N, C-alpha and C positions, 0 to 999 in steps of 0.2 A: 685368824690365823694374825692374831697380836694388838696390841691396840694403837688406832689412829691419831692419829702426829696432827698435834697444832698446829695453828697460822698456810701463811702459802699456802703448797705445792704447783710442779713446774701445771701440770695440768688446768690447774685455775689460766691459765696465761696461753698455752696450743690445743689438740687435739689432741688423741698418736698419731693420730695419721702426721702430726709435724714432729713427732716423735722418733718414731721410729722409720725407718729410710729403708733404701735398699743397698746401701752400702758402710747405716751405721743404727746406734744408737745413743739416746741420749742420756747423760749421767744417774739423772733425776732416778731415774728406773732400774736401779738396784738402788739406793739412797733414800727416797721420798716414805714415809709410812702409808699416806695416803694414796700412792701407788702397790704401795702393799695390800692393800685394804680391797679396793678395788682388784686386785686377781683373785683376791679370794670369792669374790663378785660372780666375774668374768671371767676366769676359766672352775676352777675346783668348787663354784659349783653346779656350776653349767654342763660340766665335759662326764665324761668317764675316768673316773680316780682307784687304779691299785691300793686291796685294802686285802690283801693276802694270798695267799697262795692253800691250794687241798691238800696236802700234802701237813699243815701242821693242823688242820682236824679236821684228821683220819678216823675218829669212833664218832656216834654218837652224844653229845654230849660236848662231844670237845667247844673250844673257844677263844678266843682269843682280842685285845683290846685292842683298839687305832685311834684315828684318827681324821677327818676330811675336815680341810681347809682352819683346824684346829677344834671341832666341830666332835666330837668323841662318840667311839662309836666300839662297836659291840657287833663281832663275825663270829657266830655261832654253827653247829651241826644239831639239826634238836636229832629225835630217835627212830625217825623215818628216814634219818642220813639227809636229810632239809635245810641247802643253809638260806640261812638265815641272816641278815646286816642293820643291825638294831640299834639306834639314836642309843647312847649311855644313860639315861637324862630319867629317873622316878617322875611321873607324871607330875603328883605332891606337890616337894616344896626342888627341887630339881638338885636332888644330893643325884652323882653316881652311885647307880648299883653293883658297880663289879670294876674293881682298882686293881686285880690280880694281869699280871701282860698277857698270863694264855693259861688253861687249868681244860680244867674239866668239869660241868654241872647241869643238868640239869635245870635249878628254882637259883635267879634272881635276888635276893633279898635286900633289898633302901634297909642302909645302917642306918638311918634318922628316926623311925617312928612306925619300919620293920614291913611294908607294904612285899606281898611278893607275887613273880611272874615267872613263867616259863620259859624258857629257851629260844620257847616263838616269838617271847613280848610277849605272853597274850598273860593278863592281867589272873592272880589265883587265890589274891586274898590282903585284907585291911586286916591290921588292929583293931579293936576296939572298937566297930562300924558301929553297935547302939549308937555312936558320936555322928553319928552324918544323920539326914530325911532320909526319907523317904521315898523320892522324887531320883537317889543320890543309886546310879548302878553300875562298879564299877567295875564293870565290861566296857566302859569307853573309858579309863583309864590304867591300857598297858601301854609297853615300852614303843614307844611310835619305830615304824621300821622306816629305814630310808625308803625311797620313792624306785628304785629301779636298783636290778640284784645282777651282777651273771659271768657265767668263764667263756675260758677261752685257753685249751687246752694245760686244765689245773689253774691259770692264774685269774683271780677273781682282782671285779671291779665293778665297785654301789657306784650312779650317778645321786646325785641329789635333788635330780631334775628332775620333776615326770614326765616327760615329753625332750623329743631329739632325736638322735643319728640311734640307731642298735652300738651294739658292742664290735657284731663284727662292721656294722658302715662309719666307726671310729676307728676301727686298726690296722686298714684298708692292707695295703699290699703290706706291713708290717709282719703278718700275719705268716703268709708265707714265710718270714725269716724265724718267726718264730715257730713255724714248721721245722724249718734245719736246726734249732739251735736245742728243738726236741727234739730233736733224732738220731738228737750224739746218743742218747740214753738207752743202753742196750735192752728199757722193756718201751721206748719208748715220750716217758716221763720224769721231770726232775723231784728229788723232795728236799725237800730248803733247810738248810739248819741252821742251828744258833744264827743266830745273829751281832756281830760287833755292831757296834753305834760310838760315835763319834760326835764331835758340836763342833762346829766353824764360824767364826765373828765375822764372817761374811751373808749375801743375797745367795736364796738360793737358786738361786737363777745361774751363778757361775761357774755352779758343779754339775749344771745340765750344759755346762754348752763344752766345758768340758770334757764330758764323757763321752766325744765324738770332736774333739780337738784331735788330728794328726800332729797342729805346726809343731804342741808345746812336748810331745815327748821326747826329744835328742836336747834339748834344754835345760830342761825341768829332773828326767828321769835319766842324770847322762852317770850317776857309776849304775843304774842298772843296766844297763844298756854296755857299758863296757863288759859287765858281766857273765849276758849273752852268748859272747858264742861258746864259751864252754860251758854255758847249761845247754842248751837244743845241741852243741856236739858241732859248728858248724865255721866253718875258719873266717867267717867275716868281720870286718871290721865295722866301727861307726863314725861315718864321718858328720863329724856334731853340725860342722858349717854346712852339709848339704842340703840345695836347695827341693825336698820329692818331687821328680817329674811324676806326669802318670802315669807310670812302667809301678810304677813301688805304691799304689792300690789306692783305693777311689775314693771320694767321701762326697755320697748318695741323699736329694730331698726324696720320701718316700708319698710327699707328700699330708695332709690334717697337723703339720711338727714333729712327725717322727721322720725317724736318720738314721743311713747310717755309715762303720770304719766297716771300711771291705778292702782286707788287707789280704786276698789271700792269694791275691796275684803272688804280695813281696812272701807272706809268712807260710802263704797254704804247703807247698813239701814237706816244708822244715817240722813246721808246726804234725803234720800226719808223721816222720818219720819219727821223732818225738815222739810223743805218744804214745808209737806200739813199744819203743823200747825202752819205757816207765815201767816199772815192777805192775806188773796184772798186764800191763799193755797189750800182751801179745795174745794172752786169752780177749780182753776187752773187743783189741781191732776178730776176732775173731770170730763174739757175737754179733759184732754191730753187722758186717758182714753178712750174718747166711739169713738173717732179718732183711738189709737194706739192696743184699749186696754190692760189688764193691766201687762200684762209683757215685752212690747214694748213700756210703759207707763215709770215702772223703769227706764228700762238702761237709758231712756233718761233723766231723769231726774237727771241717778247718773252722766250722765256726761255731761249734758249742763247746772250741774253750780258747783258745786266741788270735782268730783273724778278723773279724767279727767283734767290732762293740753296735746293740743292738739300741733305740732308744722310743721312746714310746711318749708321748708326748698326756700331759702335763712333771711328768717325775717318775718316772720308771724309764732302767737302766737294765739288761740283760748281756756283760760283757765280762769278758775271761769266763770264768767259773761264777759267775757270782748275780745274787738280781740284788740288784741294789737302789733303791727305795732313798726318795729325796722328799723334806720335811721340811715345808716354813713354818718355821717359828715365829719371826721378825723380821722386821726387812733390812736388822745386818746380823740375823740366829737361823741360822740354817741345823736340821738334827740329817744325819747320812745313819740309814742302815743297808749293811754288807749282812747279808745269806750266804754263808757257801754255798752252793751247791751238790749235788748229791748223787749220780748216774743213777736210776734203778737199775738194778738188777747187774751191775759190773761188778768187777773179783771185790775183797778185802779187804786188798793193796792194791790196788789200781782207787778205790775210795780217799781211803789214808793216803795215799799222795799229793789226788785233788786238795785236800785240807788244806799239804801240809806248803802246795806250792800256791794257795791262799793267803795260807798266811803268812809266807817270806813277801807277799805285795802288797795287803793290803790289812795288814795286819795293825800296829799301834807301836812295831815297829821295827813294821816290811819295810820296803825297798823304794815301792810307787808312794803310796796310800799318805801318809805324813809327809809326802814331797809336793802333793797337790792341797791340802788343805796350813801352808802358810802360805803357799802365790794369793787362795781365796786370801785371806789376811789383810795379804799388800793388795789387792787391790782392790778389796773393802777398803781399805784407809785414804791409797791414791784414790778411787773417786770424789771424794772430798775436796780434793782443789778441785774451784769454780771456776775458775778461766776456762779452762779447757775441759768444752761441756758435754765430745763424741764419744764412746766409745766404737773405735772400727769392726764390719766386720767384709769389709772391701778382698782379702783375698781371693784370686782367686774370678775373678766377676770376670773375668779374658777369656778364660777360659771354660768357665762351665757351658759344657752341655746339652745332649734332650738325649740317653738313651732309646734302646727297641720299644718303652714300656711312655714314655715322653716324662720321664722324672730330670728333677736339674742335675747332672751328674760332673764334676773334679775328680781331683789330683788329692788324695788325701790330708794334703798340708791347709789345704785349700777350706775357704770358709763355707762354704753350701750345707752342712746344719747347722752355722750358728743363724745362716736364716732364709731354714729353710722356719726352722725353732722360733725364729720369728715374726716372719711371719704371721705364722698364729695364732697367736700370741696379741699382736695386732686387732685382729678383724673381731677375736674373741671380746676385747678392751673397746672396739668401737658398736661393734652390737651394746655398751650396757651402759654406755653414756652418751 
């Protein structure tokens, strides 16, 4: 995840327990290259990391390339339909054997010296084999697989650690809301569209904090919100100075670093009616009700379109009608991949409108995404001010409660999700130092 920095680090003087407090974190956790390197070891190399979706590899032979902790990998589907996640590294001299972002291939051939491998990782041959001694066994030199691979509802995860919690254990209560979002598709599954990518000059954790931040929207996205009454067919105006009350929505700690913004109480009815009136929306609604019944259909539409932002620790977000993958590149550089969601079985005109909505909000000229990227840049710049040591996350601590599941809950403008993220960050990092 980038080159380690030189010189002193905040971790030299203080353990993580003193850098992550209940209501604040130290600014160096966003700016120190050595902290960034520690995150790679303590978090991304030890927990489950999202690497792709089954719809990206629909046929035998399909593959995509990706990264975990800046380590190149290949996600492939073999001739029998089995999924594999392999290190993208020839065991001979270290060359990556696949450079294409995605494609279809039964074999990967190293461009340096021509060693060849099946898409399962098994080596099939070396060039000029007479140059190797009698004891040389090529079967010892296939592409190395990552330690563990698993999938939940089409979402493919990999773990570089041979031992640890199962994927189901890792996802915990977040599975309930993944299910709810996936139920918004008439056939109960997503199909990811081609992604858009952007790079931001800021630390990766800024995007994770922002994706479940219900406080910033009326300020950062004021121009977009001023258009919403017209877009949603509502006469409700936007009061930028309003302090959100608990009745306006919830922020929820789902455990394990996962969290969500749940705005169904505020947006649910509006979102459902808007969905029914979109191109193809009436037919889409009828298909959903036929499969789920009206109550579950409404809950799924609310969650799967606009009323729930779901964050999966450490770097995956299901937000609006997209899958968002946050890839740390360096302490002050992050790649964000935005995959528009297709709802399998939905009417074509509904799907087309879904894509237009995604572009209008999160495209390069959209009303929402570019606003956030500019804020991240400014935050990263502001954090260079050494005289101000702390970043505050105390909003709503005085009114945080537990729901019937025991989860911490406050209103949507409170910083419950950010505190949830940092508690898990701290737990994992302390295991590694």
